[in-house]
GUVORO-49269 format. One record per residue (C-alpha): x, y, z. Coordinates in steps of 0.2 Angstrom, whole numbers, plus 5000, padded with zeros to 4 digits. Layout:
% residues N
    xx    yy    zz
     X     Y     Z
...
This chain:
% residues 633
    xx    yy    zz
  4531  5574  5288
  4513  5579  5288
  4509  5569  5273
  4518  5554  5280
  4508  5555  5296
  4492  5556  5286
  4497  5541  5276
  4501  5531  5292
  4484  5536  5299
  4476  5530  5283
  4484  5513  5284
  4480  5512  5302
  4462  5515  5300
  4460  5504  5284
  4446  5492  5285
  4453  5474  5287
  4443  5459  5291
  4447  5442  5299
  4444  5432  5283
  4455  5443  5273
  4471  5439  5283
  4484  5426  5280
  4485  5420  5298
  4494  5420  5309
  4508  5429  5299
  4499  5445  5294
  4492  5448  5311
  4509  5456  5315
  4506  5469  5302
  4491  5476  5310
  4489  5493  5319
  4482  5493  5336
  4465  5500  5330
  4465  5486  5317
  4468  5473  5331
  4454  5480  5341
  4442  5477  5326
  4449  5460  5323
  4446  5456  5342
  4428  5461  5340
  4426  5450  5325
  4434  5435  5334
  4422  5437  5349
  4407  5439  5337
  4412  5423  5328
  4414  5414  5344
  4397  5419  5351
  4389  5414  5334
  4396  5397  5333
  4396  5392  5351
  4377  5397  5352
  4374  5383  5339
  4387  5370  5344
  4389  5373  5362
  4407  5374  5370
  4417  5384  5382
  4413  5402  5379
  4416  5414  5394
  4434  5409  5396
  4438  5410  5378
  4430  5427  5376
  4442  5433  5390
  4458  5429  5381
  4456  5436  5364
  4468  5451  5366
  4481  5440  5375
  4481  5426  5361
  4483  5440  5348
  4497  5447  5358
  4506  5430  5359
  4505  5427  5340
  4511  5445  5336
  4526  5444  5348
  4531  5426  5346
  4533  5414  5330
  4521  5399  5332
  4524  5385  5329
  4543  5387  5332
  4539  5396  5348
  4527  5384  5358
  4511  5389  5367
  4504  5376  5380
  4486  5380  5384
  4481  5373  5402
  4465  5364  5401
  4462  5371  5383
  4446  5381  5389
  4455  5397  5382
  4461  5390  5365
  4447  5395  5353
  4455  5412  5347
  4472  5402  5345
  4463  5390  5334
  4455  5404  5324
  4472  5412  5321
  4481  5397  5316
  4472  5391  5300
  4456  5385  5307
  4445  5400  5305
  4434  5392  5291
  4433  5376  5301
  4428  5385  5317
  4410  5382  5313
  4413  5363  5315
  4421  5364  5332
  4415  5350  5343
  4405  5342  5329
  4409  5324  5323
  4423  5325  5310
  4426  5344  5314
  4439  5352  5325
  4441  5348  5343
  4436  5360  5357
  4453  5357  5365
  4471  5358  5358
  4476  5343  5347
  4493  5341  5340
  4486  5330  5326
  4475  5344  5321
  4488  5358  5319
  4507  5360  5322
  4502  5376  5331
  4495  5365  5345
  4510  5360  5355
  4501  5347  5367
  4484  5339  5370
  4475  5345  5385
  4459  5344  5394
  4463  5342  5412
  4468  5356  5423
  4485  5362  5430
  4496  5352  5417
  4503  5366  5407
  4518  5371  5417
  4525  5354  5419
  4522  5351  5400
  4531  5367  5396
  4546  5362  5407
  4548  5346  5397
  4547  5355  5380
  4559  5369  5386
  4572  5356  5392
  4570  5347  5375
  4574  5363  5366
  4589  5366  5377
  4596  5349  5373
  4593  5352  5354
  4601  5370  5354
  4584  5378  5350
  4583  5395  5356
  4564  5398  5354
  4552  5400  5369
  4539  5390  5377
  4524  5399  5384
  4512  5391  5397
  4495  5399  5398
  4487  5394  5414
  4471  5401  5423
  4469  5406  5441
  4457  5392  5444
  4470  5379  5437
  4483  5387  5449
  4474  5379  5463
  4480  5362  5457
  4495  5355  5465
  4503  5350  5449
  4505  5368  5444
  4516  5371  5459
  4526  5355  5456
  4529  5363  5439
  4534  5380  5445
  4545  5372  5458
  4555  5363  5444
  4556  5378  5432
  4568  5390  5441
  4583  5386  5430
  4575  5386  5413
  4580  5401  5402
  4567  5400  5388
  4551  5397  5398
  4537  5410  5401
  4522  5407  5412
  4506  5417  5409
  4494  5417  5423
  4477  5422  5415
  4468  5429  5431
  4449  5432  5429
  4446  5428  5447
  4434  5414  5442
  4436  5396  5438
  4421  5385  5434
  4413  5387  5450
  4423  5402  5457
  4440  5401  5465
  4442  5396  5483
  4456  5393  5495
  4472  5402  5499
  4479  5403  5482
  4464  5413  5477
  4466  5425  5491
  4485  5426  5487
  4481  5432  5469
  4468  5444  5475
  4481  5452  5487
  4492  5454  5472
  4478  5462  5462
  4475  5474  5476
  4493  5481  5473
  4490  5485  5455
  4489  5504  5458
  4506  5503  5465
  4513  5493  5450
  4505  5506  5438
  4513  5520  5448
  4530  5511  5448
  4530  5508  5429
  4525  5526  5425
  4539  5533  5436
  4551  5521  5428
  4546  5527  5411
  4548  5545  5415
  4565  5542  5422
  4571  5533  5407
  4564  5546  5395
  4569  5562  5405
  4585  5571  5397
  4600  5571  5408
  4593  5558  5419
  4588  5542  5409
  4595  5525  5412
  4610  5529  5424
  4598  5537  5437
  4585  5523  5434
  4598  5510  5438
  4604  5519  5453
  4586  5520  5459
  4583  5501  5455
  4588  5495  5471
  4577  5507  5480
  4562  5503  5469
  4564  5485  5472
  4565  5487  5490
  4549  5497  5490
  4541  5484  5479
  4546  5470  5491
  4537  5479  5505
  4521  5484  5495
  4520  5469  5484
  4528  5456  5495
  4516  5443  5489
  4524  5443  5472
  4540  5436  5480
  4532  5418  5480
  4536  5417  5461
  4552  5426  5462
  4559  5414  5476
  4555  5400  5463
  4567  5408  5451
  4555  5418  5440
  4555  5437  5435
  4538  5443  5440
  4528  5455  5429
  4510  5461  5433
  4496  5463  5435
  4494  5468  5417
  4478  5473  5409
  4474  5458  5398
  4463  5468  5386
  4476  5481  5383
  4484  5475  5367
  4499  5487  5368
  4503  5484  5386
  4502  5465  5384
  4514  5466  5369
  4526  5477  5378
  4527  5465  5393
  4529  5450  5381
  4543  5458  5372
  4552  5462  5388
  4549  5444  5394
  4558  5437  5378
  4574  5447  5382
  4576  5439  5399
  4588  5424  5401
  4578  5416  5415
  4560  5410  5417
  4547  5424  5418
  4530  5424  5426
  4517  5436  5419
  4501  5440  5429
  4487  5445  5417
  4470  5451  5422
  4456  5447  5411
  4437  5448  5411
  4428  5431  5409
  4415  5433  5396
  4422  5449  5389
  4412  5457  5375
  4396  5447  5377
  4385  5454  5391
  4376  5438  5396
  4393  5430  5399
  4401  5444  5408
  4386  5444  5420
  4385  5425  5423
  4403  5419  5419
  4400  5402  5427
  4384  5399  5418
  4393  5402  5401
  4409  5392  5406
  4403  5377  5397
  4387  5379  5388
  4375  5369  5377
  4365  5378  5363
  4358  5395  5367
  4349  5410  5360
  4363  5422  5354
  4352  5438  5357
  4347  5434  5375
  4359  5421  5381
  4345  5410  5386
  4348  5391  5384
  4338  5381  5372
  4335  5367  5384
  4323  5370  5399
  4328  5369  5417
  4322  5351  5419
  4331  5339  5431
  4346  5329  5425
  4356  5315  5434
  4367  5328  5442
  4353  5339  5450
  4344  5323  5455
  4360  5317  5464
  4362  5335  5472
  4344  5336  5479
  4344  5318  5485
  4360  5321  5495
  4353  5337  5503
  4338  5326  5508
  4349  5313  5516
  4361  5325  5524
  4347  5334  5533
  4342  5318  5542
  4360  5312  5545
  4372  5325  5551
  4387  5315  5548
  4385  5317  5529
  4397  5330  5521
  4398  5335  5503
  4415  5338  5493
  4418  5346  5476
  4434  5350  5467
  4428  5367  5459
  4413  5359  5451
  4398  5362  5462
  4386  5367  5448
  4392  5353  5436
  4389  5340  5450
  4373  5347  5457
  4381  5352  5474
  4375  5370  5473
  4359  5364  5482
  4370  5357  5497
  4380  5373  5498
  4364  5383  5499
  4355  5372  5512
  4370  5365  5523
  4385  5377  5520
  4394  5371  5535
  4396  5353  5529
  4400  5359  5511
  4418  5359  5505
  4424  5366  5488
  4443  5362  5488
  4447  5370  5471
  4454  5360  5457
  4462  5347  5468
  4455  5330  5466
  4469  5322  5475
  4467  5333  5490
  4448  5330  5489
  4450  5311  5492
  4463  5312  5506
  4453  5326  5514
  4438  5315  5513
  4448  5301  5521
  4452  5312  5535
  4434  5316  5538
  4429  5298  5537
  4443  5293  5550
  4433  5303  5563
  4416  5295  5559
  4410  5308  5546
  4402  5301  5529
  4410  5311  5515
  4402  5311  5498
  4414  5317  5484
  4404  5321  5468
  4416  5321  5454
  4417  5319  5435
  4423  5302  5430
  4437  5309  5419
  4443  5319  5434
  4442  5305  5447
  4457  5297  5437
  4468  5310  5445
  4466  5303  5462
  4469  5284  5460
  4484  5284  5473
  4474  5293  5486
  4459  5281  5484
  4471  5266  5487
  4483  5273  5500
  4472  5285  5510
  4455  5277  5509
  4455  5259  5505
  4470  5252  5515
  4463  5261  5530
  4445  5254  5527
  4437  5271  5527
  4420  5274  5521
  4420  5286  5506
  4405  5288  5494
  4409  5294  5476
  4396  5302  5466
  4404  5298  5448
  4396  5310  5436
  4397  5310  5417
  4401  5291  5418
  4402  5283  5401
  4401  5293  5385
  4400  5312  5387
  4400  5317  5368
  4408  5333  5361
  4422  5336  5373
  4431  5321  5366
  4445  5309  5372
  4450  5319  5387
  4433  5319  5395
  4424  5303  5390
  4420  5294  5407
  4427  5277  5402
  4440  5273  5415
  4432  5274  5432
  4426  5256  5432
  4443  5248  5427
  4451  5259  5440
  4440  5255  5454
  4438  5236  5450
  4456  5235  5455
  4454  5242  5473
  4448  5229  5486
  4432  5231  5496
  4425  5243  5483
  4406  5243  5479
  4400  5251  5462
  4382  5255  5458
  4376  5259  5440
  4358  5265  5442
  4347  5265  5426
  4335  5280  5430
  4333  5293  5443
  4322  5283  5455
  4336  5269  5455
  4349  5283  5458
  4341  5288  5474
  4340  5270  5480
  4358  5267  5476
  4363  5283  5485
  4354  5278  5501
  4362  5261  5500
  4380  5268  5497
  4379  5282  5510
  4369  5274  5524
  4373  5255  5523
  4389  5251  5514
  4407  5252  5520
  4423  5255  5512
  4423  5264  5495
  4405  5265  5488
  4403  5273  5471
  4387  5278  5462
  4390  5281  5443
  4378  5290  5432
  4378  5297  5415
  4378  5315  5408
  4361  5322  5404
  4343  5316  5409
  4336  5299  5410
  4326  5301  5393
  4310  5290  5392
  4314  5273  5400
  4306  5258  5392
  4310  5244  5405
  4297  5240  5419
  4299  5250  5435
  4296  5235  5445
  4314  5230  5441
  4321  5244  5451
  4333  5238  5465
  4351  5240  5471
  4356  5222  5466
  4351  5214  5449
  4335  5208  5440
  4335  5192  5429
  4321  5191  5417
  4320  5174  5408
  4311  5168  5393
  4310  5149  5393
  4312  5148  5374
  4328  5159  5374
  4346  5152  5372
  4353  5169  5372
  4356  5180  5387
  4359  5199  5386
  4367  5208  5401
  4370  5226  5404
  4368  5240  5417
  4365  5259  5418
  4360  5269  5404
  4364  5256  5391
  4352  5244  5399
  4337  5253  5392
  4344  5252  5374
  4347  5233  5377
  4329  5231  5384
  4322  5239  5369
  4332  5228  5357
  4326  5213  5367
  4308  5219  5364
  4311  5220  5346
  4319  5203  5345
  4304  5196  5354
  4292  5203  5342
  4302  5196  5327
  4302  5178  5335
  4320  5179  5341
  4318  5176  5360
  4331  5183  5372
  4333  5184  5391
  4339  5199  5401
  4350  5202  5416
  4350  5219  5422
  4364  5223  5435
  4362  5238  5447
  4376  5234  5459
  4390  5230  5446
  4404  5227  5459
  4406  5215  5467
  4397  5204  5455
  4384  5192  5463
  4392  5175  5463
  4376  5166  5462
  4373  5173  5445
  4385  5161  5437
  4375  5146  5442
  4359  5155  5437
  4364  5158  5419
  4375  5143  5415
  4361  5135  5404
  4362  5148  5390
  4371  5144  5374
  4376  5162  5371
  4379  5176  5383
  4382  5194  5377
  4387  5208  5389
  4385  5226  5383
  4395  5238  5393
  4398  5257  5392
  4415  5257  5399
  4433  5251  5394
  4433  5232  5389
  4449  5229  5399
  4446  5229  5417
  4427  5231  5415
  4413  5222  5423
  4411  5211  5407
  4429  5205  5410
  4425  5201  5428
  4409  5192  5424
  4417  5182  5410
  4431  5176  5422
  4417  5171  5435
  4408  5161  5421
  4424  5152  5416
  4427  5147  5435
  4410  5140  5436
  4412  5129  5421
  4401  5139  5408
  4403  5130  5391
  4394  5142  5380
  4399  5157  5370
  4403  5173  5379
  4404  5189  5370
  4408  5207  5376
  4403  5223  5368
  4413  5238  5376
  4425  5252  5372
  4443  5247  5367
  4451  5264  5362
  4450  5282  5365
  4434  5291  5359
  4435  5307  5348
  4422  5320  5350
  4405  5317  5343
  4387  5317  5349
  4382  5305  5362
  4370  5295  5351
  4383  5294  5337
  4396  5287  5349
  4384  5275  5357
  4380  5269  5339
  4399  5267  5335
  4401  5257  5351
  4387  5246  5346
  4377  5251  5362
  4362  5260  5354
  4346  5250  5352
  4348  5247  5333
  4366  5242  5335
  4362  5230  5349
  4348  5222  5338
  4360  5221  5323
  4373  5213  5334
  4361  5200  5341
  4355  5195  5323
  4373  5194  5317
  4382  5185  5331
  4368  5178  5342
  4365  5162  5333
  4382  5158  5326
  4391  5142  5332
């Protein structure tokens, strides 16, 4: 027996490295000490790669043991894992055949930073927006039932995502599913910190952890004590459940929805996690597992500043310091100007949906906290809440990423526009955003807003123009007024500063029969292409739009003389401003050629310069387009 124990210990401590394993199959063969070493290697790989590529670091560092436990207990891809948002899926990618490709994550032609079914059969569903996993998992679970498939579906959702209403819609409809497991990854932190009653609810459950640990220990002793065992444990079950309902009453929310509730469980204890997951598999009803993790686990800079390391650009791996200086960007300029205006106008309020740092509203919270509202990951509520504020004479400003504004379309129509309320939208990350890919490119806000009556949209081309547009939208406009601006900084603008305004600028060359039109960030590339054409004896005129909706009707008469008009637009073609402009030209009898250069499909992940080149919206691409098509009859 002693020899066998020694042999087991030897195998247990055998040095096994991540790159030696056939994954995910051989993960199941590892001892717990080996799992701990593999977890350390995974974290080291993540920090090394993300420091070069950028990406979502802190949330992924927190779910290493949980992901390993899932792959050791379940059989992917037969069992399905649905990752909410996808901010925690890096370990999953590493363990499912993409370890060698991990260095390409978020790079053009590399693997995505989010789950992608066309990338691997282990990715059950594409995700990039919050709070969707439980609803998706319900659909997959029902499909399995209809097909007689007894495998499980596991939805992994963060506590930040639990503030989204869709998560509770999913929970409310999951109570009768027999093969569904929902795992709440609770790190007490979303992108900007959790807010609201849901956060407080989860905190109250966490505070009962000592009782849960005691209950589990007592149960284990009862089961394993001779002459007591399961019979006595069963007799005492009703008593223990009664005590639990008194001391951990909060857990009954999930139980009343039809779930068996386990937790809180230490999300970094591999053995405990696997025991709970194996137990959950045996239930013939939906199970809710509350797992506690540390965001940024294993990398001290991320543990100390989890929000800073949620989504990062390149950084120094040794210090955690970003490579880019703390210079202003469009988001910070927006946030600082909003504070300036709000100090002079007490009716101005600021709203964010758990993105105060991303949208620059941390300055507003610091200076005017009583008029700052973080509603959690709840864009629909944010808009309707803003409508309520507006109905009483306040001026709400909702700063939101373009891609997340999509979630609140009905509220913009029904709760704001129909009632004629004044809501200002600061639409951040408008246009191409780069490496986050299809789920995050800001290409749909314009087609969405152009369909809503009495809506005004501004697209400033630099910081100074952004400030002008904010003043106009907040202090003078009515109805929905949107100011959209891109990710990053303004770079070095080439066009004359005398063109800055909140309307339009028409710069004509009497020798030109080609007119180029654009707005926002793209205008500078068009202006530089125009200068290049002028130098090569190829004259063009320019129309710069700042207020892009409603389009100034007098422009149709002003530009009718041109033989060719080309509109370059960093938005979707269908429903875009170029589409509206073309309709206006036709209605005014324009007889020349009208061409539109815009986006026509979803954009995969790549750098912003690469995507703009692909869309024919870079300086060189605009030049080539003018030379190739401008003179054709």
